[in-house]
C-alpha positions as CSV (number, residue, x, y, z in Angstrom):
1,M,0.0,0.0,0.0
2,H,2.9,2.3,0.8
3,V,4.3,1.9,-2.7
4,L,0.9,2.5,-4.3
5,G,0.4,5.5,-2.1
6,M,3.7,7.0,-3.2
7,L,2.9,6.3,-6.9
8,L,-0.5,8.0,-6.6
9,L,1.2,11.0,-4.9
10,M,3.7,11.2,-7.7
11,I,0.9,11.1,-10.3
12,Q,-1.0,13.8,-8.3
13,V,2.0,16.1,-8.3
14,S,2.7,15.5,-12.0
15,F,-0.8,16.3,-13.0
16,A,-1.0,19.3,-10.7
17,V,2.2,20.7,-12.3
18,H,0.8,19.9,-15.7
19,A,-2.4,21.8,-14.9
20,V,-0.5,24.9,-13.7
21,R,1.9,25.0,-16.6
22,R,-0.9,24.5,-19.1
23,G,-3.0,27.3,-17.6
24,R,-5.8,25.0,-16.6
25,D,-8.6,26.4,-14.3
26,T,-7.6,26.3,-10.6
27,Y,-10.4,23.8,-9.7
28,W,-8.4,21.1,-11.6
29,V,-5.6,21.3,-9.0
30,Y,-8.2,20.9,-6.2
31,I,-9.8,17.9,-7.9
32,I,-6.4,16.2,-8.4
33,L,-5.3,16.8,-4.8
34,F,-8.5,16.2,-2.9
35,V,-10.2,13.5,-5.0
36,P,-6.9,11.6,-5.8
37,A,-7.8,8.4,-7.8
38,I,-10.9,9.6,-9.6
39,G,-9.6,13.2,-10.0
40,C,-6.4,11.9,-11.6
41,M,-8.2,9.6,-13.9
42,V,-10.6,12.3,-15.1
43,Y,-7.8,14.8,-15.6
44,F,-5.7,12.2,-17.6
45,V,-8.6,11.4,-19.9
46,T,-9.9,14.9,-20.4
47,Q,-6.7,16.9,-20.3
48,V,-3.5,14.9,-20.8
49,L,-4.8,12.9,-23.7
50,A,-6.2,16.0,-25.3
51,D,-2.7,17.6,-25.2
52,L,-1.4,14.5,-27.0
53,E,-3.7,15.4,-29.9
54,R,-5.0,11.8,-30.2
55,G,-7.8,13.0,-32.4
56,R,-11.4,14.2,-32.3
57,A,-12.8,10.9,-30.8
58,V,-10.6,11.3,-27.7
59,R,-11.6,14.9,-27.3
60,M,-15.2,14.0,-27.5
61,A,-14.9,11.2,-24.9
62,G,-13.0,13.7,-22.7
63,N,-15.6,16.3,-23.1
64,R,-18.3,14.0,-22.0
65,L,-16.5,13.2,-18.8
66,V,-15.7,16.8,-18.0
67,G,-19.1,18.2,-19.1
68,A,-20.6,17.8,-15.6
69,V,-17.8,19.9,-14.1
70,D,-17.4,22.6,-16.8
71,P,-19.1,22.2,-20.2
72,Q,-17.2,25.2,-21.6
73,Q,-13.7,24.2,-20.4
74,E,-12.5,22.6,-23.6
75,L,-13.9,25.3,-25.7
76,R,-12.1,28.0,-23.7
77,Y,-8.9,26.0,-23.9
78,R,-9.1,25.7,-27.7
79,K,-9.8,29.5,-28.0
80,A,-6.8,30.2,-25.8
81,Q,-4.6,27.9,-28.0
82,L,-5.8,29.7,-31.1
83,N,-5.0,33.1,-29.6
84,R,-1.5,31.9,-28.8
85,C,-0.9,30.4,-32.2
86,D,-3.3,31.2,-35.1
87,S,-2.8,28.2,-37.4
88,I,-5.1,26.1,-39.6
89,E,-4.7,23.2,-37.2
90,K,-5.8,25.3,-34.2
91,R,-8.7,26.7,-36.1
92,L,-9.9,23.3,-37.1
93,Q,-9.7,22.1,-33.5
94,L,-11.7,25.1,-32.3
95,A,-14.2,24.6,-35.1
96,D,-14.7,21.0,-34.1
97,E,-15.4,22.1,-30.5
98,C,-17.9,24.7,-31.7
99,M,-19.7,22.0,-33.7
100,E,-19.9,19.8,-30.6
101,A,-21.2,22.8,-28.6
102,G,-23.8,23.6,-31.2
103,M,-22.2,26.9,-32.1
104,W,-22.8,26.4,-35.8
105,Q,-22.1,29.9,-37.0
106,D,-18.8,30.2,-35.2
107,A,-17.8,26.8,-36.8
108,V,-18.8,28.1,-40.2
109,V,-16.5,31.2,-39.8
110,L,-13.6,29.1,-38.6
111,Y,-13.8,26.4,-41.3
112,A,-14.1,29.1,-43.9
113,R,-10.9,30.7,-42.5
114,C,-9.1,27.3,-42.9
115,L,-9.7,27.3,-46.7
116,Q,-6.8,29.3,-47.8
117,G,-3.3,28.8,-49.2
118,V,-2.5,25.2,-49.9
119,Q,-5.6,24.2,-48.0
120,Q,-8.0,26.2,-50.1
121,D,-9.4,23.2,-51.9
122,D,-9.0,20.6,-49.1
123,P,-12.0,18.3,-49.6
124,R,-12.3,17.4,-45.9
125,I,-12.3,20.9,-44.7
126,M,-14.8,21.9,-47.4
127,L,-17.1,19.1,-46.3
128,Q,-16.8,20.2,-42.6
129,L,-17.7,23.7,-43.7
130,A,-20.8,22.4,-45.6
131,Q,-21.8,20.3,-42.5
132,A,-21.6,23.4,-40.3
133,Q,-23.6,25.4,-42.8
134,F,-26.3,22.7,-43.0
135,A,-26.4,22.6,-39.2
136,S,-27.0,26.4,-39.3
137,N,-30.0,25.8,-41.7
138,D,-28.2,27.7,-44.4
139,Y,-29.1,25.2,-47.1
140,A,-28.3,27.4,-50.1
141,E,-24.8,28.0,-48.9
142,T,-24.4,24.3,-48.1
143,K,-25.2,23.5,-51.7
144,V,-22.8,26.1,-53.0
145,A,-20.0,24.6,-50.8
146,L,-20.8,21.0,-51.9
147,D,-21.0,21.9,-55.5
148,R,-17.6,23.7,-55.2
149,L,-16.2,20.6,-53.4
150,I,-17.3,18.3,-56.2
151,E,-16.0,20.8,-58.9
152,V,-12.5,21.1,-57.5
153,N,-12.2,17.5,-56.1
154,P,-14.0,15.3,-58.7
155,D,-12.3,12.1,-57.3
156,F,-13.2,12.7,-53.7
157,R,-15.6,10.2,-52.3
158,S,-17.5,10.5,-49.0
159,A,-20.7,8.6,-48.1
160,D,-21.5,11.2,-45.4
161,G,-20.9,14.0,-48.0
162,H,-23.2,12.3,-50.5
163,L,-25.9,12.0,-47.9
164,L,-25.5,15.6,-46.9
165,Y,-25.9,16.6,-50.5
166,A,-29.2,14.6,-50.8
167,R,-30.5,16.1,-47.5
168,T,-29.5,19.6,-48.8
169,L,-31.5,19.1,-52.0
170,E,-34.5,17.9,-50.0
171,S,-34.2,20.9,-47.6
172,L,-34.2,23.3,-50.6
173,G,-37.3,21.7,-52.0
174,M,-35.5,20.1,-54.9
175,L,-37.3,16.8,-54.2
176,E,-36.9,15.0,-57.5
177,E,-33.2,15.7,-57.5
178,A,-33.0,14.5,-53.9
179,V,-34.8,11.2,-54.8
180,V,-32.2,10.5,-57.4
181,E,-29.4,10.9,-54.9
182,Y,-31.2,8.9,-52.2
183,R,-31.8,6.1,-54.7
184,V,-28.0,5.8,-55.2
185,L,-27.3,6.1,-51.5
186,A,-29.8,3.4,-50.7
187,D,-27.5,0.8,-52.3
188,S,-24.2,2.3,-51.1
189,Y,-24.5,4.1,-47.7
190,P,-23.0,2.1,-44.8
191,G,-26.0,2.2,-42.5
192,E,-29.8,2.6,-42.6
193,E,-30.1,6.4,-42.5
194,A,-30.0,7.0,-46.2
195,R,-32.5,4.2,-46.9
196,A,-34.8,5.5,-44.2
197,R,-34.7,9.0,-45.5
198,Y,-35.2,7.7,-49.1
199,G,-38.3,5.9,-47.9
200,L,-39.6,9.0,-46.1
201,L,-39.2,11.1,-49.1
202,L,-40.9,8.6,-51.4
203,K,-43.8,8.5,-49.0
204,R,-43.9,12.3,-49.0
205,L,-44.1,12.3,-52.8
206,G,-47.0,9.8,-52.7
207,D,-45.1,6.7,-53.8
208,A,-46.3,4.6,-51.0
209,N,-45.6,1.2,-52.6
210,T,-41.9,1.9,-53.2
211,A,-41.6,3.5,-49.8
212,T,-43.0,0.4,-48.1
213,A,-40.6,-1.8,-50.0
214,V,-37.7,0.3,-48.8
215,F,-38.8,0.1,-45.2
216,R,-39.3,-3.6,-45.5
217,E,-35.7,-3.9,-46.8
218,I,-34.4,-2.0,-43.8
219,L,-36.3,-4.4,-41.4
220,L,-35.1,-7.5,-43.3
221,R,-31.5,-6.2,-43.2
222,A,-31.8,-5.5,-39.5
223,K,-33.1,-9.1,-38.9
224,R,-30.1,-10.5,-40.6
225,A,-27.6,-8.1,-39.1
226,P,-25.5,-8.7,-35.9
227,R,-26.7,-7.2,-32.6
228,Y,-24.1,-4.3,-32.6
229,Y,-25.4,-3.2,-36.0
230,R,-29.0,-3.2,-34.8
231,K,-28.0,-1.2,-31.8
232,K,-26.1,1.4,-33.9
233,E,-29.0,1.7,-36.3
234,K,-31.8,1.5,-33.8
235,H,-33.3,4.9,-34.6
236,W,-33.7,4.2,-38.3
237,I,-34.9,0.6,-37.8
238,Q,-37.6,1.9,-35.4
239,L,-38.5,4.5,-38.0
240,A,-38.9,1.9,-40.7
241,R,-41.0,-0.3,-38.3
242,M,-43.4,2.7,-37.7
243,N,-43.8,3.3,-41.4
């Protein structure tokens, strides 16, 4: 126990020093010192791993853990990082945080600022911009961004980008064009969302027979799929069952 106690103390000191040097809020020091095991674990997942830049998935997991303590902590940190060093990488990180926080307009501005220099035609950033614009209900600009993406990156392929394009057409009232895109996605999209949206649009257009066939296909696929897939696609499977 003595060895474990010394090890925990060393970890506490290391994390406390890390928090001070990184300019973290003072409450982190108190959490690390007065709630040793849990405090150190939460700090490691939400702060240390974030500093190692392990990617967006790690940041999202960290944000969920720290959310109960301070929902805006990671957002403030990314803003501070951008103020210290205004780079495309830092803008993208802050834009991602804005998306997760529901700050769509801020994300639009940041993603747009990333499309310059050698990155001006980067397809992934262009797609992120379009996603932020769609989330902002700015469907006209979303279509402009996606049309531009396709124009300058004709070989770029993204199932999520294709689905976003179909949803944008539908949101703009271009229903016949949207049906064409959904029809292609129904056979290629890795999941049930595209098929479900295709069925809903067919039903909306009065093609009840084809819509019913699409929903039946979703249910048949779900019946044959493994449990993890049914769990992941639960929302769309239930939607198909209701229609």
